[in-house]
KOLKE-464700 format. One record per residue (C-alpha): residue number from 1; residue in one letter; x negated, y negated, z negated. Coordinates in Angstrom, 2 decimals. Each point is the difference from the previous one (the first is absolute). Last residue first. Example, Ala and Ser with C-alpha at 12.3 -4.5 7.8 and 13.67 -1.06 7.14 Angstrom:
BEGIN
<torgu num="2" residu="S" x="-13.67" y="1.06" z="-7.14"/>
<torgu num="1" residu="A" x="1.37" y="3.44" z="-0.66"/>
//
This chain:
BEGIN
<torgu num="294" residu="D" x="50.25" y="-14.93" z="26.70"/>
<torgu num="293" residu="L" x="-2.26" y="3.03" z="-1.88"/>
<torgu num="292" residu="G" x="-2.18" y="0.63" z="3.16"/>
<torgu num="291" residu="M" x="-3.61" y="-0.44" z="-2.50"/>
<torgu num="290" residu="E" x="-1.03" y="-2.69" z="2.18"/>
<torgu num="289" residu="K" x="2.99" y="-2.11" z="-0.53"/>
<torgu num="288" residu="R" x="0.86" y="1.05" z="-3.92"/>
<torgu num="287" residu="M" x="-3.26" y="-1.74" z="-0.44"/>
<torgu num="286" residu="A" x="0.18" y="-2.93" z="1.73"/>
<torgu num="285" residu="G" x="3.38" y="-0.77" z="-1.65"/>
<torgu num="284" residu="Y" x="-1.82" y="0.87" z="-3.36"/>
<torgu num="283" residu="Y" x="-2.53" y="-2.51" z="0.77"/>
<torgu num="282" residu="Y" x="0.69" y="-2.65" z="2.40"/>
<torgu num="281" residu="T" x="4.06" y="-0.37" z="-1.09"/>
<torgu num="280" residu="D" x="1.16" y="1.63" z="-3.52"/>
<torgu num="279" residu="Y" x="-3.63" y="-0.69" z="-1.75"/>
<torgu num="278" residu="F" x="-1.17" y="-2.96" z="2.66"/>
<torgu num="277" residu="Y" x="3.94" y="-1.45" z="-0.49"/>
<torgu num="276" residu="Q" x="0.38" y="0.05" z="-3.14"/>
<torgu num="275" residu="Y" x="-3.56" y="-1.09" z="-1.38"/>
<torgu num="274" residu="P" x="0.39" y="-3.69" z="2.08"/>
<torgu num="273" residu="L" x="-2.46" y="0.63" z="3.06"/>
<torgu num="272" residu="L" x="-3.44" y="-1.44" z="-1.01"/>
<torgu num="271" residu="R" x="-1.95" y="1.19" z="-3.27"/>
<torgu num="270" residu="K" x="1.42" y="3.73" z="1.29"/>
<torgu num="269" residu="C" x="-1.36" y="-1.21" z="3.99"/>
<torgu num="268" residu="L" x="-2.95" y="-0.82" z="-1.23"/>
<torgu num="267" residu="A" x="-0.17" y="3.31" z="-2.03"/>
<torgu num="266" residu="G" x="0.99" y="1.84" z="3.43"/>
<torgu num="265" residu="L" x="-2.48" y="-1.19" z="2.34"/>
<torgu num="264" residu="R" x="-2.61" y="0.81" z="-2.75"/>
<torgu num="263" residu="L" x="0.94" y="3.66" z="0.03"/>
<torgu num="262" residu="Q" x="0.27" y="-0.02" z="3.93"/>
<torgu num="261" residu="W" x="-3.73" y="-1.27" z="0.27"/>
<torgu num="260" residu="E" x="-1.01" y="1.95" z="-2.54"/>
<torgu num="259" residu="F" x="1.15" y="3.43" z="1.15"/>
<torgu num="258" residu="D" x="-2.61" y="2.65" z="0.30"/>
<torgu num="257" residu="T" x="0.53" y="-1.26" z="-4.56"/>
<torgu num="256" residu="V" x="-2.07" y="-0.27" z="-2.94"/>
<torgu num="255" residu="V" x="1.02" y="-3.38" z="-2.07"/>
<torgu num="254" residu="Y" x="-2.10" y="-1.11" z="-2.80"/>
<torgu num="253" residu="Q" x="1.48" y="-2.34" z="-2.48"/>
<torgu num="252" residu="R" x="-2.38" y="-2.61" z="-2.73"/>
<torgu num="251" residu="K" x="-2.94" y="0.62" z="2.03"/>
<torgu num="250" residu="P" x="-3.28" y="1.19" z="-1.54"/>
<torgu num="249" residu="K" x="-2.55" y="-3.00" z="-0.89"/>
<torgu num="248" residu="R" x="-3.70" y="1.86" z="-0.62"/>
<torgu num="247" residu="A" x="1.90" y="2.79" z="3.13"/>
<torgu num="246" residu="E" x="-0.98" y="3.67" z="-1.37"/>
<torgu num="245" residu="L" x="2.61" y="0.91" z="-1.42"/>
<torgu num="244" residu="A" x="2.95" y="-1.69" z="2.08"/>
<torgu num="243" residu="E" x="-2.70" y="1.56" z="3.34"/>
<torgu num="242" residu="F" x="0.73" y="3.54" z="-2.28"/>
<torgu num="241" residu="I" x="3.80" y="0.09" z="0.04"/>
<torgu num="240" residu="V" x="-0.56" y="-1.43" z="3.70"/>
<torgu num="239" residu="A" x="-1.44" y="3.77" z="1.09"/>
<torgu num="238" residu="A" x="2.07" y="1.99" z="-2.06"/>
<torgu num="237" residu="V" x="2.92" y="-1.70" z="2.01"/>
<torgu num="236" residu="K" x="-1.78" y="0.94" z="3.01"/>
<torgu num="235" residu="E" x="-0.73" y="3.38" z="-0.94"/>
<torgu num="234" residu="P" x="3.70" y="0.41" z="-1.33"/>
<torgu num="233" residu="P" x="0.30" y="0.99" z="4.01"/>
<torgu num="232" residu="M" x="2.17" y="-2.55" z="2.06"/>
<torgu num="231" residu="G" x="3.64" y="1.20" z="1.09"/>
<torgu num="230" residu="Q" x="1.03" y="2.24" z="2.23"/>
<torgu num="229" residu="R" x="1.16" y="2.58" z="-2.62"/>
<torgu num="228" residu="N" x="1.19" y="-2.76" z="-2.44"/>
<torgu num="227" residu="G" x="2.09" y="-1.75" z="2.94"/>
<torgu num="226" residu="K" x="1.97" y="3.43" z="1.55"/>
<torgu num="225" residu="V" x="0.52" y="-0.20" z="-4.48"/>
<torgu num="224" residu="V" x="1.59" y="-2.59" z="0.04"/>
<torgu num="223" residu="N" x="2.04" y="0.46" z="3.46"/>
<torgu num="222" residu="E" x="1.47" y="3.02" z="-1.26"/>
<torgu num="221" residu="M" x="1.27" y="-1.96" z="-2.94"/>
<torgu num="220" residu="F" x="1.51" y="-2.53" z="2.01"/>
<torgu num="219" residu="I" x="1.58" y="2.32" z="1.93"/>
<torgu num="218" residu="R" x="1.69" y="1.90" z="-2.86"/>
<torgu num="217" residu="F" x="0.77" y="-2.64" z="-1.48"/>
<torgu num="216" residu="T" x="2.01" y="-1.31" z="2.38"/>
<torgu num="215" residu="K" x="1.76" y="3.43" z="0.85"/>
<torgu num="214" residu="G" x="0.57" y="0.18" z="-4.04"/>
<torgu num="213" residu="Y" x="0.87" y="-2.98" z="-1.00"/>
<torgu num="212" residu="L" x="4.18" y="-0.52" z="-0.65"/>
<torgu num="211" residu="A" x="0.97" y="3.92" z="0.66"/>
<torgu num="210" residu="K" x="-2.32" y="1.54" z="-1.46"/>
<torgu num="209" residu="A" x="0.22" y="-1.97" z="-3.27"/>
<torgu num="208" residu="E" x="3.85" y="1.12" z="0.27"/>
<torgu num="207" residu="P" x="-1.07" y="3.68" z="0.71"/>
<torgu num="206" residu="S" x="-2.62" y="-0.28" z="-3.00"/>
<torgu num="205" residu="M" x="-3.77" y="-0.38" z="0.17"/>
<torgu num="204" residu="N" x="-1.46" y="3.08" z="-0.72"/>
<torgu num="203" residu="A" x="-1.29" y="0.70" z="3.53"/>
<torgu num="202" residu="L" x="-1.16" y="-3.26" z="0.71"/>
<torgu num="201" residu="T" x="-2.26" y="-0.45" z="-2.64"/>
<torgu num="200" residu="K" x="-1.31" y="3.68" z="-0.27"/>
<torgu num="199" residu="Q" x="-1.05" y="-1.29" z="4.06"/>
<torgu num="198" residu="Y" x="-1.20" y="-3.71" z="-1.14"/>
<torgu num="197" residu="R" x="-2.81" y="2.34" z="-2.68"/>
<torgu num="196" residu="A" x="-1.08" y="2.26" z="2.74"/>
<torgu num="195" residu="E" x="-0.92" y="-2.48" z="2.34"/>
<torgu num="194" residu="V" x="-1.06" y="-2.58" z="-1.93"/>
<torgu num="193" residu="K" x="-2.37" y="3.28" z="-1.74"/>
<torgu num="192" residu="D" x="-1.61" y="0.55" z="3.73"/>
<torgu num="191" residu="S" x="-0.10" y="-3.55" z="0.26"/>
<torgu num="190" residu="V" x="-2.06" y="-0.29" z="-3.54"/>
<torgu num="189" residu="E" x="-2.96" y="2.59" z="1.81"/>
<torgu num="188" residu="T" x="-1.42" y="-3.60" z="1.85"/>
<torgu num="187" residu="N" x="0.59" y="-1.97" z="2.98"/>
<torgu num="186" residu="M" x="0.49" y="-3.29" z="-1.81"/>
<torgu num="185" residu="S" x="2.72" y="-2.28" z="0.80"/>
<torgu num="184" residu="D" x="-1.28" y="-3.93" z="-0.60"/>
<torgu num="183" residu="P" x="-2.54" y="-0.59" z="-3.29"/>
<torgu num="182" residu="L" x="0.70" y="-2.75" z="-2.47"/>
<torgu num="181" residu="I" x="-2.93" y="-0.07" z="-2.12"/>
<torgu num="180" residu="S" x="0.06" y="-2.08" z="-2.97"/>
<torgu num="179" residu="L" x="-1.81" y="-2.33" z="-2.29"/>
<torgu num="178" residu="V" x="-1.31" y="-0.66" z="-3.66"/>
<torgu num="177" residu="E" x="-3.71" y="-1.67" z="-1.15"/>
<torgu num="176" residu="V" x="-0.38" y="-0.14" z="-3.36"/>
<torgu num="175" residu="G" x="-2.48" y="-2.78" z="-1.35"/>
<torgu num="174" residu="S" x="2.01" y="0.01" z="-2.92"/>
<torgu num="173" residu="S" x="1.26" y="-3.69" z="0.59"/>
<torgu num="172" residu="R" x="1.96" y="1.12" z="3.01"/>
<torgu num="171" residu="L" x="1.18" y="3.15" z="-1.87"/>
<torgu num="170" residu="E" x="3.90" y="-1.21" z="0.28"/>
<torgu num="169" residu="M" x="-0.17" y="-1.94" z="3.00"/>
<torgu num="168" residu="R" x="-0.81" y="3.33" z="1.47"/>
<torgu num="167" residu="L" x="1.84" y="1.90" z="-2.04"/>
<torgu num="166" residu="C" x="3.26" y="-1.98" z="0.89"/>
<torgu num="165" residu="D" x="-0.82" y="0.19" z="3.70"/>
<torgu num="164" residu="T" x="-0.56" y="3.70" z="-0.29"/>
<torgu num="163" residu="L" x="2.81" y="0.61" z="-2.08"/>
<torgu num="162" residu="A" x="2.37" y="-1.91" z="3.09"/>
<torgu num="161" residu="E" x="-2.11" y="1.72" z="2.45"/>
<torgu num="160" residu="V" x="1.31" y="3.92" z="-1.53"/>
<torgu num="159" residu="A" x="2.87" y="-1.18" z="-1.28"/>
<torgu num="158" residu="F" x="1.22" y="-0.38" z="4.22"/>
<torgu num="157" residu="K" x="-1.38" y="3.26" z="0.28"/>
<torgu num="156" residu="S" x="2.14" y="1.67" z="-2.92"/>
<torgu num="155" residu="A" x="2.67" y="-1.77" z="1.69"/>
<torgu num="154" residu="V" x="-0.97" y="1.77" z="3.57"/>
<torgu num="153" residu="L" x="-0.73" y="3.38" z="-1.48"/>
<torgu num="152" residu="P" x="4.03" y="0.49" z="-1.37"/>
<torgu num="151" residu="G" x="1.49" y="-2.00" z="2.68"/>
<torgu num="150" residu="F" x="-1.78" y="2.01" z="2.66"/>
<torgu num="149" residu="F" x="3.81" y="1.20" z="2.01"/>
<torgu num="148" residu="P" x="-0.35" y="-4.01" z="1.48"/>
<torgu num="147" residu="M" x="-3.23" y="-2.07" z="0.41"/>
<torgu num="146" residu="S" x="-1.17" y="-3.15" z="-2.11"/>
<torgu num="145" residu="L" x="-2.86" y="-1.52" z="1.68"/>
<torgu num="144" residu="R" x="-2.84" y="-1.78" z="-2.41"/>
<torgu num="143" residu="G" x="-1.03" y="3.28" z="-2.47"/>
<torgu num="142" residu="A" x="1.42" y="2.31" z="3.27"/>
<torgu num="141" residu="I" x="-3.65" y="-1.21" z="1.40"/>
<torgu num="140" residu="A" x="-0.96" y="2.25" z="-3.36"/>
<torgu num="139" residu="S" x="-1.50" y="-0.12" z="-3.16"/>
<torgu num="138" residu="I" x="-3.62" y="1.37" z="-0.94"/>
<torgu num="137" residu="N" x="-1.07" y="-2.09" z="-3.04"/>
<torgu num="136" residu="I" x="-3.57" y="-0.76" z="-0.37"/>
<torgu num="135" residu="I" x="-1.02" y="-1.04" z="-3.74"/>
<torgu num="134" residu="R" x="-3.74" y="-2.13" z="0.29"/>
<torgu num="133" residu="G" x="-2.72" y="0.14" z="-2.02"/>
<torgu num="132" residu="K" x="-0.97" y="-2.13" z="-2.89"/>
<torgu num="131" residu="A" x="-2.23" y="2.34" z="-0.86"/>
<torgu num="130" residu="K" x="1.10" y="0.63" z="-4.13"/>
<torgu num="129" residu="R" x="3.26" y="-1.86" z="0.95"/>
<torgu num="128" residu="I" x="0.93" y="3.51" z="2.83"/>
<torgu num="127" residu="A" x="-1.00" y="1.87" z="-3.36"/>
<torgu num="126" residu="P" x="2.25" y="-1.93" z="-2.55"/>
<torgu num="125" residu="L" x="2.25" y="0.58" z="2.85"/>
<torgu num="124" residu="L" x="0.47" y="3.63" z="0.19"/>
<torgu num="123" residu="A" x="2.73" y="0.77" z="-2.22"/>
<torgu num="122" residu="Q" x="2.12" y="-2.90" z="1.34"/>
<torgu num="121" residu="T" x="-0.84" y="0.83" z="4.22"/>
<torgu num="120" residu="V" x="1.35" y="3.78" z="-0.82"/>
<torgu num="119" residu="A" x="3.01" y="-1.15" z="-1.48"/>
<torgu num="118" residu="I" x="0.98" y="-3.04" z="2.40"/>
<torgu num="117" residu="L" x="-0.28" y="2.71" z="3.25"/>
<torgu num="116" residu="G" x="1.76" y="2.88" z="-1.65"/>
<torgu num="115" residu="I" x="2.96" y="-3.10" z="-0.89"/>
<torgu num="114" residu="V" x="-0.25" y="-0.66" z="3.43"/>
<torgu num="113" residu="S" x="-0.24" y="2.62" z="2.72"/>
<torgu num="112" residu="V" x="0.24" y="3.19" z="-2.52"/>
<torgu num="111" residu="E" x="2.92" y="-0.84" z="-2.11"/>
<torgu num="110" residu="F" x="1.45" y="-2.56" z="2.31"/>
<torgu num="109" residu="Q" x="0.70" y="2.66" z="2.99"/>
<torgu num="108" residu="W" x="0.50" y="2.83" z="-3.56"/>
<torgu num="107" residu="R" x="3.00" y="-2.61" z="-0.95"/>
<torgu num="106" residu="L" x="1.27" y="0.07" z="3.86"/>
<torgu num="105" residu="D" x="0.06" y="3.70" z="-0.60"/>
<torgu num="104" residu="D" x="2.02" y="0.09" z="-2.93"/>
<torgu num="103" residu="I" x="2.19" y="-1.80" z="0.81"/>
<torgu num="102" residu="G" x="0.80" y="1.56" z="3.24"/>
<torgu num="101" residu="V" x="0.48" y="-1.78" z="3.02"/>
<torgu num="100" residu="C" x="2.75" y="0.72" z="2.24"/>
<torgu num="99" residu="E" x="1.40" y="-4.10" z="-0.12"/>
<torgu num="98" residu="L" x="-3.76" y="-1.09" z="0.03"/>
<torgu num="97" residu="P" x="0.41" y="1.81" z="4.38"/>
<torgu num="96" residu="G" x="-2.84" y="2.27" z="-0.48"/>
<torgu num="95" residu="D" x="-3.80" y="0.82" z="-0.69"/>
<torgu num="94" residu="V" x="-1.49" y="0.02" z="-2.86"/>
<torgu num="93" residu="A" x="-4.32" y="-0.82" z="0.80"/>
<torgu num="92" residu="V" x="-2.87" y="1.09" z="-2.93"/>
<torgu num="91" residu="V" x="-3.07" y="-1.71" z="-0.58"/>
<torgu num="90" residu="A" x="-3.66" y="-0.06" z="-1.25"/>
<torgu num="89" residu="N" x="-1.85" y="-2.61" z="1.23"/>
<torgu num="88" residu="N" x="-1.44" y="-2.02" z="-3.07"/>
<torgu num="87" residu="V" x="-3.33" y="-0.57" z="0.69"/>
<torgu num="86" residu="L" x="-2.12" y="-1.20" z="-2.69"/>
<torgu num="85" residu="G" x="-3.41" y="-1.57" z="0.37"/>
<torgu num="84" residu="F" x="-3.20" y="-1.15" z="-1.57"/>
<torgu num="83" residu="L" x="0.00" y="2.32" z="-3.30"/>
<torgu num="82" residu="G" x="-2.04" y="-1.44" z="-2.82"/>
<torgu num="81" residu="E" x="-3.25" y="0.87" z="-0.58"/>
<torgu num="80" residu="D" x="0.23" y="-0.91" z="-4.04"/>
<torgu num="79" residu="G" x="1.10" y="3.60" z="0.23"/>
<torgu num="78" residu="V" x="0.56" y="1.73" z="3.48"/>
<torgu num="77" residu="A" x="0.42" y="3.63" z="-0.98"/>
<torgu num="76" residu="F" x="1.77" y="-0.84" z="-3.29"/>
<torgu num="75" residu="S" x="2.99" y="-2.07" z="1.59"/>
<torgu num="74" residu="I" x="0.66" y="2.40" z="2.47"/>
<torgu num="73" residu="F" x="0.05" y="2.53" z="-2.78"/>
<torgu num="72" residu="E" x="2.50" y="-1.99" z="-1.75"/>
<torgu num="71" residu="S" x="2.22" y="-1.14" z="2.93"/>
<torgu num="70" residu="A" x="0.35" y="3.51" z="0.97"/>
<torgu num="69" residu="S" x="1.26" y="0.83" z="-3.54"/>
<torgu num="68" residu="K" x="2.38" y="-2.83" z="-0.42"/>
<torgu num="67" residu="I" x="1.42" y="0.77" z="3.36"/>
<torgu num="66" residu="Q" x="0.67" y="3.85" z="-0.28"/>
<torgu num="65" residu="E" x="1.27" y="-1.17" z="-3.23"/>
<torgu num="64" residu="A" x="2.74" y="-2.78" z="1.68"/>
<torgu num="63" residu="K" x="0.51" y="2.19" z="2.52"/>
<torgu num="62" residu="T" x="1.91" y="-1.86" z="2.78"/>
<torgu num="61" residu="I" x="-3.98" y="-0.31" z="1.76"/>
<torgu num="60" residu="D" x="-0.36" y="3.96" z="0.63"/>
<torgu num="59" residu="M" x="-3.91" y="-0.45" z="-0.44"/>
<torgu num="58" residu="I" x="-2.41" y="3.43" z="-0.52"/>
<torgu num="57" residu="I" x="-2.94" y="-1.83" z="0.86"/>
<torgu num="56" residu="P" x="-2.81" y="1.14" z="2.94"/>
<torgu num="55" residu="T" x="-2.76" y="-1.92" z="-0.45"/>
<torgu num="54" residu="L" x="-2.17" y="-0.83" z="3.42"/>
<torgu num="53" residu="D" x="-3.77" y="-0.64" z="-0.29"/>
<torgu num="52" residu="G" x="-0.85" y="0.51" z="3.70"/>
<torgu num="51" residu="S" x="0.51" y="2.40" z="2.53"/>
<torgu num="50" residu="A" x="3.80" y="0.68" z="-0.36"/>
<torgu num="49" residu="A" x="2.16" y="2.89" z="1.81"/>
<torgu num="48" residu="Q" x="-0.83" y="2.74" z="-2.62"/>
<torgu num="47" residu="K" x="1.35" y="-2.56" z="-2.93"/>
<torgu num="46" residu="L" x="2.80" y="-0.58" z="1.93"/>
<torgu num="45" residu="S" x="1.56" y="3.05" z="0.40"/>
<torgu num="44" residu="E" x="-0.68" y="1.17" z="-3.60"/>
<torgu num="43" residu="A" x="1.39" y="-2.89" z="-1.12"/>
<torgu num="42" residu="D" x="3.37" y="1.16" z="2.32"/>
<torgu num="41" residu="K" x="0.13" y="2.89" z="-1.30"/>
<torgu num="40" residu="D" x="-0.60" y="-1.26" z="-3.76"/>
<torgu num="39" residu="T" x="3.31" y="-2.00" z="0.09"/>
<torgu num="38" residu="R" x="1.23" y="-3.48" z="0.33"/>
<torgu num="37" residu="V" x="-3.14" y="-1.66" z="1.87"/>
<torgu num="36" residu="G" x="-1.30" y="-2.90" z="-1.58"/>
<torgu num="35" residu="A" x="-3.11" y="-1.35" z="1.68"/>
<torgu num="34" residu="F" x="-3.11" y="-1.65" z="-2.46"/>
<torgu num="33" residu="V" x="-2.52" y="-0.80" z="2.94"/>
<torgu num="32" residu="R" x="-3.31" y="-1.43" z="-1.44"/>
<torgu num="31" residu="Y" x="-0.88" y="-1.84" z="3.84"/>
<torgu num="30" residu="G" x="-2.49" y="0.37" z="2.30"/>
<torgu num="29" residu="Q" x="1.24" y="-0.38" z="3.50"/>
<torgu num="28" residu="K" x="0.76" y="3.86" z="0.28"/>
<torgu num="27" residu="D" x="1.92" y="0.21" z="-3.10"/>
<torgu num="26" residu="L" x="2.36" y="-3.09" z="1.24"/>
<torgu num="25" residu="L" x="0.30" y="1.98" z="2.92"/>
<torgu num="24" residu="L" x="1.39" y="3.18" z="-1.51"/>
<torgu num="23" residu="A" x="2.09" y="-2.04" z="-2.94"/>
<torgu num="22" residu="T" x="2.12" y="-1.48" z="2.91"/>
<torgu num="21" residu="A" x="0.11" y="2.40" z="2.00"/>
<torgu num="20" residu="R" x="1.52" y="1.88" z="-2.85"/>
<torgu num="19" residu="G" x="1.98" y="-2.90" z="-0.21"/>
<torgu num="18" residu="L" x="1.57" y="-0.45" z="2.97"/>
<torgu num="17" residu="G" x="1.22" y="3.24" z="0.27"/>
<torgu num="16" residu="T" x="-0.29" y="2.48" z="-2.22"/>
<torgu num="15" residu="S" x="-1.99" y="1.21" z="-3.80"/>
<torgu num="14" residu="T" x="-0.23" y="-3.97" z="-0.62"/>
<torgu num="13" residu="G" x="2.65" y="-1.09" z="-1.49"/>
<torgu num="12" residu="T" x="-1.52" y="-2.82" z="-2.63"/>
<torgu num="11" residu="I" x="-3.26" y="-1.28" z="1.24"/>
<torgu num="10" residu="V" x="-2.21" y="-1.43" z="-3.05"/>
<torgu num="9" residu="V" x="-3.19" y="-1.27" z="1.08"/>
<torgu num="8" residu="A" x="-3.70" y="-0.47" z="-1.52"/>
<torgu num="7" residu="G" x="-2.74" y="-2.33" z="1.24"/>
<torgu num="6" residu="K" x="-2.61" y="0.70" z="2.21"/>
<torgu num="5" residu="N" x="-3.07" y="1.81" z="0.21"/>
<torgu num="4" residu="S" x="1.26" y="3.45" z="-0.52"/>
<torgu num="3" residu="K" x="-2.34" y="3.27" z="-1.15"/>
<torgu num="2" residu="T" x="0.06" y="2.57" z="2.64"/>
<torgu num="1" residu="M" x="1.36" y="3.37" z="-1.15"/>
//
């Protein structure tokens, strides 16, 4: 094992996808990586793929005792050097019409994407403050633009953006940088999970709900899965996370997409057009037309 020559970084949700890609990249680039996973199997897989100073940590961020144990281990391991980076990456995606979303599923979405994020941040802040490090919250394009049938995910990402702004202001005097990364669709194992979950959601809908939403929901989700499978490799987003860690003065937000000019145009239209017109006509109207729903 090579000794890292850069600071220590904690990443949550590293079993697959973006978290795994980021952990392996930062490990390769010389960071001392503490990679949060939920199972011993995932820990061993990540350890085998790593080349440097990477330590898998069992940490389900919905379990207070695991966060406490992990934070104590990490704080002891980094000592007075402190923790240079925290990448809050763990996420779930609850789908379905809001009328049909189970309240326990809604709680689960916020427990992982919002409550867990803050719980981990609170536990590790003393170590981050020692290093005058930085907190990187993985948000999404959906953190700036709502979309149908992903209400729980969208709401949680809007919350992540708000909390990121609050933390940035509150931690300024401590010299801790706080920023968010907003990726577009990525081609990861999550696509298979999204497909399986939406099919389960559709199958569990009542006849009345299927009559109201079934066709639109199915077509929309098929397009989401297709878009994910044609999306960016997670390594592209991991490279931006690395850039944000290396930057002397990081940006407040990093938007990562293969369609930057379209996104910028959409953001401009959202600011300039009347709110109702933007969502009803420009955005959702165009979406429905593209999917053949009108």
